[in-house]
SEDO-881929 format. One line per 4 residues: number of its first residue (from 1); their letters; for each residue x, y, z of C-alpha. Coordinates in nm, 4 decimals. Example, Ala and Ser with C-alpha at 12.3 -4.5 7.8 and 13.67 -1.06 7.14 Angstrom:
! residues 2
1) as) 1.2300,-0.4500,0.7800; 1.3670,-0.1060,0.7140
//
This chain:
! residues 388
1) mefi) -0.3523,-4.0120,10.9427; 0.0032,-3.9033,10.9993; 0.0862,-3.9465,10.6285; -0.2322,-3.7925,10.4885
5) vpiv) -0.1655,-3.4402,10.6082; 0.1802,-3.4149,10.4444; 0.0428,-3.5556,10.1233; -0.2380,-3.3022,10.1176
9) ivvl) 0.0093,-3.0244,10.1838; 0.2331,-3.1430,9.8991; -0.0617,-3.1613,9.6602; -0.1750,-2.8111,9.7534
13) aval) 0.1753,-2.6802,9.7091; 0.1997,-2.8375,9.3631; -0.1392,-2.6964,9.2663; -0.0455,-2.3518,9.3913
17) ltqa) 0.2867,-2.3713,9.2085; 0.1093,-2.4740,8.8892; -0.1216,-2.1781,8.9158; 0.1660,-1.9470,8.9967
21) lkvv) 0.3778,-2.0521,8.6955; 0.2404,-1.9306,8.3601; 0.4145,-1.9762,8.0209; 0.3126,-1.7436,7.7348
25) rqqq) 0.3839,-1.8614,7.3781; 0.5555,-1.6585,7.1108; 0.3374,-1.3936,6.9256; 0.0920,-1.3989,7.2150
29) vgiv) 0.0270,-1.1586,7.5025; -0.1411,-1.2514,7.8291; -0.3809,-1.0143,8.0088; -0.3458,-1.0567,8.3909
33) erlg) -0.6238,-0.9553,8.6249; -0.5879,-0.9347,9.0046; -0.9114,-0.9858,9.1875; -1.1025,-0.8959,8.8687
37) kfrr) -0.9050,-0.5843,8.7818; -0.6465,-0.5416,8.5062; -0.3024,-0.5848,8.6522; -0.0488,-0.6229,8.3718
41) tldp) 0.0352,-0.7951,8.0433; 0.2560,-1.0975,8.0045; 0.5094,-1.1118,7.7251; 0.6151,-1.4439,7.5661
45) gphl) 0.8032,-1.6641,7.8159; 0.7553,-1.8028,8.1753; 0.5996,-1.5864,8.4445; 0.5157,-1.6286,8.8165
49) lvpl) 0.1779,-1.5150,8.9384; 0.0262,-1.4865,9.2828; -0.1878,-1.7946,9.3231; -0.5558,-1.7468,9.3809
53) idnv) -0.5168,-1.3733,9.3326; -0.3729,-1.3208,8.9826; -0.5444,-1.4749,8.6842; -0.4649,-1.4705,8.3097
57) rytm) -0.8005,-1.3488,8.1763; -0.7224,-1.3158,7.7977; -0.4529,-1.4472,7.5725; -0.4319,-1.2239,7.2635
61) dmre) -0.2773,-1.3451,6.9361; -0.0652,-1.0664,6.7889; -0.0345,-1.2178,6.4420; -0.2291,-1.0872,6.1412
65) avvp) -0.5630,-1.2590,6.1160; -0.7754,-1.3316,5.8107; -1.1491,-1.3337,5.8613; -1.3816,-1.4159,5.5695
69) fppq) -1.7360,-1.2914,5.5910; -2.0303,-1.4685,5.4284; -2.1925,-1.3132,5.1187; -2.4056,-1.0110,5.1918
73) gvit) -2.6903,-0.8750,4.9806; -2.6369,-0.5124,4.8778; -2.8613,-0.2874,4.6647; -2.6951,-0.0712,4.4010
77) ednl) -2.7973,0.2764,4.2918; -2.9979,0.1345,3.9994; -3.1968,-0.0855,4.2436; -3.0273,-0.4172,4.1679
81) mvsi) -2.9469,-0.6704,4.4373; -2.5896,-0.7988,4.4290; -2.4203,-1.0460,4.6595; -2.0765,-0.9434,4.7856
85) dsvi) -1.8342,-1.1816,4.9534; -1.5534,-1.0027,5.1415; -1.2446,-1.0899,5.3442; -1.0566,-0.8700,5.5921
89) yfqv) -0.6914,-0.8821,5.7043; -0.6388,-0.7245,6.0468; -0.3909,-0.7337,6.3355; -0.4131,-0.6614,6.7102
93) vdpv) -0.1781,-0.3789,6.7975; -0.3052,-0.3016,7.1502; -0.4091,-0.6169,7.3394; -0.5547,-0.4278,7.6370
97) raay) -0.7924,-0.2229,7.4186; -0.8781,-0.5284,7.2109; -0.9713,-0.7107,7.5320; -1.1706,-0.4403,7.7056
101) eaqn) -1.2921,-0.1886,7.4402; -1.4976,-0.4328,7.2293; -1.6883,-0.7281,7.3582; -1.6395,-0.9231,7.0328
105) yiqa) -1.4266,-0.7281,6.7919; -1.4584,-0.9852,6.5101; -1.8352,-0.9583,6.5118; -1.8071,-0.5813,6.5384
109) ieql) -1.5801,-0.5711,6.2325; -1.8229,-0.7908,6.0402; -2.1229,-0.5678,6.1129; -1.9227,-0.2551,6.0395
113) tmtt) -1.8115,-0.4064,5.7078; -2.1716,-0.4838,5.6085; -2.2995,-0.1335,5.6816; -2.0017,0.0319,5.5114
117) lrni) -2.0477,-0.1819,5.1993; -2.4163,-0.0846,5.1816; -2.3239,0.2821,5.2002; -2.0531,0.2553,4.9345
121) iggl) -2.2399,0.0282,4.6896; -2.5595,0.2321,4.7310; -2.3902,0.5236,4.5532; -2.2728,0.3145,4.2556
125) dleq) -2.4599,0.1486,3.9729; -2.4026,-0.2100,3.8678; -2.1446,-0.1272,3.6023; -1.9395,0.0833,3.8430
129) tlts) -1.9728,-0.1815,4.1133; -1.8303,-0.4480,3.8855; -1.5454,-0.2320,3.7549; -1.4470,-0.0305,4.0662
133) reei) -1.3217,-0.2962,4.3087; -1.0030,-0.1108,4.3949; -1.1964,0.2040,4.4776; -1.4444,0.0109,4.6955
137) nakl) -1.1606,-0.1677,4.8773; -0.9828,0.1594,4.9503; -1.2959,0.3289,5.0878; -1.3886,0.0269,5.2977
141) ravl) -1.0402,-0.0052,5.4454; -1.0302,0.3654,5.5372; -1.3660,0.3451,5.7213; -1.2763,0.0228,5.9054
145) deat) -0.9320,0.1449,6.0018; -1.0775,0.4619,6.1497; -1.3499,0.2739,6.3403; -1.1304,-0.0088,6.4730
149) gkwg) -0.8417,0.2133,6.5795; -0.9950,0.2697,6.9242; -1.0300,-0.1059,6.9635; -0.6568,-0.1563,6.9288
153) ikvn) -0.6956,-0.3250,6.5905; -0.5272,-0.2315,6.2632; -0.7111,-0.3226,5.9412; -0.4370,-0.3879,5.6860
157) rvel) -0.6384,-0.4950,5.3831; -0.9926,-0.5459,5.2640; -1.0754,-0.7551,4.9570; -1.4002,-0.8256,4.7752
161) rsie) -1.3720,-1.1868,4.6701; -1.6802,-1.1922,4.4495; -1.9654,-0.9712,4.3356; -2.2583,-1.1768,4.2113
165) ppat) -2.5420,-0.9951,4.0296; -2.8850,-1.1598,3.9875; -2.9248,-1.4492,3.7446; -3.1211,-1.2432,3.4916
169) irda) -2.8582,-0.9715,3.4983; -2.5840,-1.2316,3.4524; -2.7630,-1.3740,3.1487; -2.8033,-1.0262,2.9993
173) mekg) -2.4388,-0.9478,3.0694; -2.3280,-1.2754,2.9157; -2.5347,-1.2033,2.6051; -2.3933,-0.8522,2.5848
177) arae) -2.0391,-0.9811,2.6304; -2.1021,-1.2488,2.3679; -2.2411,-0.9870,2.1293; -1.9420,-0.7628,2.1947
181) rdkr) -1.7029,-1.0493,2.1290; -1.8897,-1.1383,1.8092; -1.8753,-0.7733,1.7060; -1.5004,-0.7543,1.7661
185) aail) -1.4522,-1.0820,1.5802; -1.6586,-0.9525,1.2844; -1.4623,-0.6265,1.2854; -1.1300,-0.8107,1.2932
189) laeg) -1.2476,-1.0430,1.0149; -1.3648,-0.7480,0.8056; -1.0357,-0.5650,0.8619; -0.8453,-0.8787,0.7649
193) qrqs) -1.0507,-0.9187,0.4481; -1.0091,-0.5475,0.3707; -0.6327,-0.5643,0.4121; -0.6253,-0.8832,0.2057
197) qils) -0.8254,-0.7203,-0.0741; -0.6075,-0.4097,-0.0580; -0.2922,-0.6179,-0.0809; -0.4417,-0.8259,-0.3638
201) asgd) -0.5471,-0.5120,-0.5517; -0.2047,-0.3580,-0.4971; -0.0391,-0.6759,-0.6236; -0.2692,-0.6883,-0.9281
205) reas) -0.1987,-0.3199,-0.9964; 0.1766,-0.3664,-0.9780; 0.1511,-0.6794,-1.1909; -0.0627,-0.4943,-1.4479
209) ilra) 0.1841,-0.2043,-1.4512; 0.4788,-0.4377,-1.4974; 0.2881,-0.6331,-1.7630; 0.1954,-0.3118,-1.9443
213) qger) 0.5527,-0.1881,-1.9267; 0.6734,-0.5198,-2.0653; 0.4167,-0.5097,-2.3454; 0.5096,-0.1492,-2.4210
217) esav) 0.8800,-0.2292,-2.4375; 0.8034,-0.5361,-2.6461; 0.5830,-0.3298,-2.8813; 0.8538,-0.0623,-2.9063
221) lraq) 1.1147,-0.3242,-2.9842; 0.8856,-0.4889,-3.2414; 0.8090,-0.1510,-3.3973; 1.1781,-0.0662,-3.4125
225) adrq) 1.2526,-0.4052,-3.5647; 0.9702,-0.3621,-3.8200; 1.0908,-0.0113,-3.8986; 1.4460,-0.1270,-3.9502
229) akml) 1.3244,-0.4213,-4.1571; 1.1054,-0.1936,-4.3722; 1.3900,0.0553,-4.4114; 1.6279,-0.2203,-4.5141
233) raeg) 1.3624,-0.3669,-4.7446; 1.2915,-0.0228,-4.8916; 1.6609,0.0424,-4.9384; 1.6970,-0.2945,-5.1088
237) eaqa) 1.3974,-0.2274,-5.3327; 1.5264,0.1221,-5.4068; 1.8649,-0.0164,-5.5019; 1.7010,-0.2870,-5.7118
241) ittv) 1.4722,-0.0346,-5.8839; 1.7671,0.1977,-5.9409; 1.9707,-0.0864,-6.0858; 1.6838,-0.2060,-6.3058
245) fgai) 1.5997,0.1490,-6.4132; 1.9620,0.2168,-6.4919; 1.9927,-0.1101,-6.6799; 1.6762,-0.0354,-6.8801
249) hagk) 1.7964,0.3137,-6.9730; 2.1389,0.1819,-7.0492; 1.9889,-0.0856,-7.2759; 1.7527,0.1670,-7.4454
253) pdqs) 1.4535,-0.0711,-7.4940; 1.2277,-0.0279,-7.7934; 0.8785,-0.1447,-7.8923; 0.9935,-0.4944,-7.9767
257) llay) 1.1216,-0.5624,-7.6207; 0.7998,-0.4339,-7.4688; 0.5992,-0.6574,-7.7030; 0.8095,-0.9580,-7.6000
261) qylq) 0.7538,-0.8836,-7.2295; 0.3803,-0.8499,-7.2973; 0.3711,-1.1944,-7.4566; 0.5535,-1.3410,-7.1566
265) mlpn) 0.2888,-1.2026,-6.9187; -0.0039,-1.3568,-7.1111; 0.0282,-1.7059,-6.9503; 0.0329,-1.5472,-6.6028
269) larg) -0.2877,-1.3627,-6.6844; -0.4583,-1.6895,-6.7822; -0.3347,-1.8817,-6.4732; -0.5693,-1.9063,-6.1718
273) dank) -0.8896,-2.0834,-6.0605; -1.1000,-1.7674,-6.0856; -1.0154,-1.7064,-6.4531; -1.3063,-1.8852,-6.6234
277) vwiv) -1.3052,-1.6631,-6.9308; -0.9901,-1.5206,-7.0890; -1.0247,-1.2252,-7.3218; -0.7518,-1.1643,-7.5767
281) psel) -0.6773,-0.7909,-7.5937; -0.6942,-0.6082,-7.9253; -0.3340,-0.4963,-7.8929; -0.2145,-0.8553,-7.9373
285) ndal) -0.1788,-0.8201,-8.3189; 0.0218,-0.5020,-8.2815; 0.2436,-0.6719,-8.0261; 0.3003,-0.9704,-8.2595
289) kglg) 0.3801,-0.7359,-8.5467; 0.6273,-0.5491,-8.3293; 0.7835,-0.8756,-8.2193; 0.8190,-0.9851,-8.5814
293) raag) 0.9843,-0.6630,-8.6805; 1.2189,-0.6926,-8.3804; 1.3150,-1.0456,-8.4799; 1.3782,-0.9354,-8.8383
297) dlle) 1.5950,-0.6477,-8.7219; 1.7967,-0.8838,-8.5056; 1.8506,-1.1191,-8.7966; 1.9547,-0.8327,-9.0209
301) gygn) 2.1892,-0.6781,-8.7662; 2.3519,-0.9811,-8.6075; 2.3038,-1.2697,-8.8515; 2.3805,-1.3516,-9.2144
305) tdgs) 2.1164,-1.4751,-9.4525; 2.3650,-1.6738,-9.6545; 2.4072,-1.9341,-9.3790; 2.7233,-1.7949,-9.2225
309) efqa) 2.7898,-1.8035,-8.8449; 2.5645,-1.5866,-8.6225; 2.7388,-1.2993,-8.4453; 2.6142,-1.2143,-8.0919
313) pkki) 2.5650,-0.8460,-8.0091; 2.8313,-0.6817,-7.8072; 2.7859,-0.6444,-7.4310; 2.6794,-0.3160,-7.2738
317) dvfa) 2.8603,-0.1693,-6.9665; 2.5611,-0.1010,-6.7395; 2.7488,0.0965,-6.4716; 2.9183,0.3193,-6.7295
321) eiak) 2.5828,0.3940,-6.8894; 2.4309,0.4742,-6.5476; 2.7146,0.7166,-6.4630; 2.6818,0.8795,-6.8033
325) qkie) 2.3078,0.9266,-6.7682; 2.3604,1.0652,-6.4150; 2.6056,1.3260,-6.5423; 2.3664,1.4233,-6.8227
329) aege) 2.0759,1.4519,-6.5762; 2.2832,1.6720,-6.3430; 2.3809,1.8993,-6.6346; 2.0195,1.9359,-6.7455
333) agra) 1.9139,2.0116,-6.3883; 2.1827,2.2823,-6.3533; 2.0792,2.4460,-6.6785; 1.7157,2.4422,-6.5701
337) veqa) 1.8065,2.6075,-6.2397; 2.0099,2.8811,-6.4126; 1.7242,2.9502,-6.6523; 1.4777,2.9769,-6.3630
341) ikea) 1.7062,3.2217,-6.1774; 1.7426,3.4426,-6.4847; 1.3667,3.4508,-6.5424; 1.3091,3.5418,-6.1757
345) qlme) 1.5587,3.8320,-6.2061; 1.3831,3.9633,-6.5194; 1.0439,3.9466,-6.3512; 1.1770,4.1339,-6.0433
349) narq) 1.3244,4.4130,-6.2660; 0.9940,4.4513,-6.4493; 0.8034,4.4711,-6.1181; 1.0364,4.7437,-5.9868
353) rrva) 0.9885,4.9499,-6.3042; 0.6102,4.9225,-6.2739; 0.6248,5.0386,-5.9122; 0.8437,5.3406,-6.0100
357) idqp) 0.6020,5.4435,-6.2893; 0.2858,5.4091,-6.0733; 0.4284,5.6048,-5.7752; 0.6692,5.8850,-5.8901
361) pald) 0.8829,6.0378,-5.6124; 0.7767,6.3797,-5.4685; 0.9966,6.6805,-5.5679; 1.1008,6.9672,-5.3446
365) agep) 1.0059,7.3239,-5.4437; 1.2593,7.4868,-5.6809; 1.4297,7.1602,-5.7651; 1.4257,7.0822,-6.1383
369) aape) 1.2808,6.7507,-6.2338; 1.5304,6.4954,-6.3523; 1.4867,6.3810,-6.7106; 1.3204,6.0454,-6.7437
373) aaps) 1.5528,5.7685,-6.8274; 1.4881,5.5875,-7.1459; 1.3290,5.2558,-7.0807; 1.5598,4.9666,-7.1393
377) pqae) 1.4396,4.7128,-7.3843; 1.2863,4.4124,-7.2052; 1.4225,4.0814,-7.2902; 1.1776,3.8525,-7.4478
381) pgsq) 1.0825,3.5474,-7.2568; 1.3222,3.2679,-7.3189; 1.5996,3.4962,-7.4494; 1.9420,3.4714,-7.2984
385) ppag) 2.0726,3.7806,-7.1140; 2.4181,3.9024,-7.2037; 2.6995,3.7479,-7.0138; 2.8075,3.9578,-6.7213
//
């Protein structure tokens, strides 16, 4: 018995010391009550309490807490039931108020969130509910912050995790979204085809313009080449005709030469597949007679009938004959021009005399009339006026 009493005393002392020593962890605050009444708060660290009198009633966590709330059914303005799942971020700023002002502040925040969401969503239709999350979050946070301020709680953030409309509404929305996507795809495809056709048409137009310009330049070049070729050909033919004409005039052909040329053309007239019938013209006898006379003249002029050597006719200078005929033609042309000028002067003098006879000039009073001039003898047509 002697040892039991000290042991009991030691055990009681240890128990009392254990109750007296209280350690508060970091980011926590202890609420101390003495005989059931609030005494003080304990900051993080070790503290000594009065055993059996002081008691740590609440230990408040001062860190920011995240509390998700289960989905809640809310009716929109257009009478559609939507399910909203929310989450709230809050923090205890006054542990004494949080311990004594609200019996269960988490449950109070949940109920307040539900009623506030019903009020906010009730004024919005489904489209606004789905597209106005930021606005709903801001309104909900303002209401909760004002209501929980007296509880010593600060609501930092409110988020709507999901808004689920009814299944029928989701199907209709999916169909509408699908139709809108199909519409945008059709519009983009049509715009792509339109731009492609525009670019193709623009390319074809430019190609046609370039092709037309090339054809025009080619046609112009061909026309210029044809023109130059025709001009050169015409110049050549003109020179050939001039040379032949000059040679013919220089040679002074007669009927016999023409008859000979006519006989040379007869085989060409008879040649050809289409010439089934060949008619001999009536002038053939005259041509043969002329040819015979030409041959006889040649024999008389250049040959000897007694069998002596035949003398060839002398050569004719074609260019000299052409120049001579040109000078003669220019002289005849000058004389014809002078004759025409003289006849025009005679006709003008006769016209002036007729005008003077038909309309005599008026005389002033008292002025003697001038004696009429004797008419000059008119030159007969074709007569030469006296040399001036």
